[in-house]
N, C-alpha and C positions, 0 to 999 in steps of 0.2 A: 205432246201437243203444246205444252207451255213453252218449250224451247223453240219449236217451229213458229209459234205465234210471235215470239220475240224477234226472230229473224225476219219474218214476213212483214211485221209492222215497221221495222227499221228500213227494210228495202222499199216499202211504199212511201216512206217519208224522204228517202234519199233521192237525189237528182243525178242524172248523168249515168245511170247504170246501163251498160250495153247488153248484159246477159246475166242470167242466174244459173248456177250449176249446182246440182246436188251430186255428190261424189260417191254414192253407194251406201249400202246398209240403211236404206231410207225407211221402208215399211214392209210388212208382210202383205201378200196379195189376198187379203181376207176382208169380209164386210166391215170389220172393226176399223179398217184403215181408210174408209171412204172419206171421213172428215179430214184426215191428214192430207190426202191427195187433193181434195177440193180446196183446202187452204193454200197449198203450194200453187195450184192452178189459178188461184185468184190473182196472182201476180201478172201484170200486163206485159212484163219484159219477155224477150225471147228466153226460153227455158230449155235446159239440157239435162238429161239423166245419164248417170253412169251406173252400170250394174255392179253391185257389191256381193260378196259371198253370201252374206246373211239374207239377201233378198231372195235367194234360192234355197233357204232352209226348208220351206214348206211347199215349193212349187218348182216348175221348170222355168227356163229363161223366157220362153214365149209367153207364159202366163204373167210373169213379172212385167215384161215389156207391154203387154196388152193392158195391164192394170194402170200403167203410167201413161199410156198413149205414146210409147217409144217405138219409132218406126224400125230402127236398125240397132243391133247390139254394139256396133262400132260404126264410126263415120267421121266425116270431115266437114267443117262449116267455117265460113268466113265471118270474122268479128273485127270490123274495122281494118286496121293494117296487119292483122294477124290471122293465122289459120288455126282453128281449134280442131284438134284431132283426138277423138275419144276412143279408148280401147276397151276390150272385154278380156280380162285376164282370168276369167273364172272357169279354169279347167284344171283337173288333176291328172297326174301321170302315175300309172300303176302297171307293173308287169310289162313295161315298154309301150303301153297303149295310153292314149289321151281320152279323157272323158269330160263332158261338160258338167258343171255343177247342176244338180237336179234333186230337189227334195231332200237336201241334207246328205247326199251320197258322198260328199267329200270328207265327211267324218269317217275316215277309213284308215286302217293301218297300212304301213309299208307303201305309202304314196308320197309324192311331192306335189306341191300345190302352186296355184297362181300362174299357170302357163297361158300363153297365147297359142291359138291353133295355127297350123301352117297356112291355111287360106288367109287368115287375117295378117300374118306376117308378110305374105306376098303382096297383099293389098297395101300394107303400111309402106313397104319398100317403094312401090309405085307412086304412092301418094307423096312421100317425102322427096322423091326425085323429080316430081312434076310441080310441086307447090311453088308459087311465085311470091309467097309471103312466109316470114318466119313462123314457126309452129309452136303452139302451146300444147304439149302432149299430156292428156288427162287420162288417168286410170284410177281404179279404186285401190289396187295393191301397189306397193312401192316399186320404183325403178331407180337404180343407182345407189341403193342402200346395202352395204355389206357391214356386218358387225365387226368390231375391232378384232384384228388378227385373223379374220376369216376371208375366204375368197368370195367374190360376187356370186350369189346364187345362180345356178344355171338357167332357171326360168327367166331371170332378169337379163342374163347375158344374151339370150335369144333375141330379145327385143332391142337391147342396147347395141348389138352388132348391126342390126338393120339401121338404127339411128345414125351410128358413126360412119357406116359404109355409105349411106345416102348423102351425107353432108359433104363427102369428098367429091361427089359428082354435082351436087346442087347446093352451094353455100347459101344461095338466096332463100331457099326453103328449109334451112337447117332448124333443128329443134332448139328453141330458145330457153325452154324450161320444162321440166317434168313436174306435174302436180298430182298429188294423190292423197289418200287418207289411210284407212285400214288399221294403222298402228296405234291410233289414239294418243299420239305424241305431237309435240311441236319441234320439228327437226329440219335442218337444212344440211345437205351434203352436196358435193360436186363430183361428177363423173365425166372425165375427159373434157373438163371445162364447162360442162352443162350443169346449171343449178338444178337440184332435185329436192323438192320441198314437200314435206308432209304437213298437210293442214290438220290441226288438232280436231278431235271429235267435238261435236256439238254438246256432248252429254257427259262422258265419263272416261276415266282411265281404266284399263283392264289389268288387274293384278291378281288373277285367280278368281276374282269376283269384281263386281262393278264398284268403282270409287267415284261417285258423281261429283261434277263440278257445281259450284254454288249458283252459277248462272249460265245461260246458253252461250256457247262460243260460235262465232261465225266471222268470216273475213270478207271485207270489201277491198279487193285488190285493184290497184291502178297501174297502168303501164304508161309512163311518161313519154313525151316526144323524144327525149334523149335515150330511151330504151332502158329505163329503170323500172323494175317491178316492185311496187311499194305496198307494203302491208301496214296499216295504221296500228294494228294490235288491239288486244282486248284482255285486260287483266281479270283474273278470277281466282277463286280459292277452292280447295277440296272441302266437301262437306265432312268427309272423314279421311284422315291422312292415310295414304297407301302404306303397306308394310315395308319395313326397312330392306327386305330382300329385293325390292324393286328400285332401290336408290340408284343403282347403276344403269337403269334403263335410260338410254340417250333421249333427251327431249321430254322426259316425263314432266308434265306441267298441267295446271288447271287454267292456264292462260294461253293466249296467242301473242307471241312476242312481236313487237314492231320490227319490221325489216325493210331494208332498201337493198334490193338484189340487182346487180348489174347484169343485164342479159347479154350473152355473147352474140356477136354479129359475124356470121359467116366464118366460123372457125375453120 
């Protein structure tokens, strides 16, 4: 609550905010979360929710969505000169079958995670081919992140193929940037010229246990008329330093780094 209070207070003091987005792992759908949801809802701005895996630790998607007042698990919305496209990557694959995250069922052996379902991929393809505005693609789980020396994970390839195929037919509605969380790091990569940016956690780095940040992290992003995605950054520190075996985790930080990202135009 203290971290959310910090963000909500700053958002209410700031001017010119077009939209507020929480990018998943927000709260459990339980009575104890009522004050958290009311605080977020007290913001007068247009607000968007993104489903994260832990939001379904104790319930199904419909319950989480109902708790937040979320109409659809994925969708597209106009924000000024851009199109905001929100995805639901909360499915796991086991034995060749796809299952939606539900009450922590994704904690299972011999499964791969963070998939989009075929229905959603077909919708995304149609959306990107028809959009008349460049797209900000928002998910909870990462897109465009492969670990050093490893191939792009197949669940990401599924989505990214739709993205790159669609822009061949509709450059005007091409994805300008992918934004996500999930990894609790501050990291920027590029996939086929598309910036893929992981926004750091508001709260902590995960290194086998929680390593909290000294203050809440959040980002107020601005897209300039020249097509630059600007993050002013927010410095912070670890309350307790993570173990040395996490030193090689790309983007491990208790801060949000200032960035100026050039958005591609109709690649």
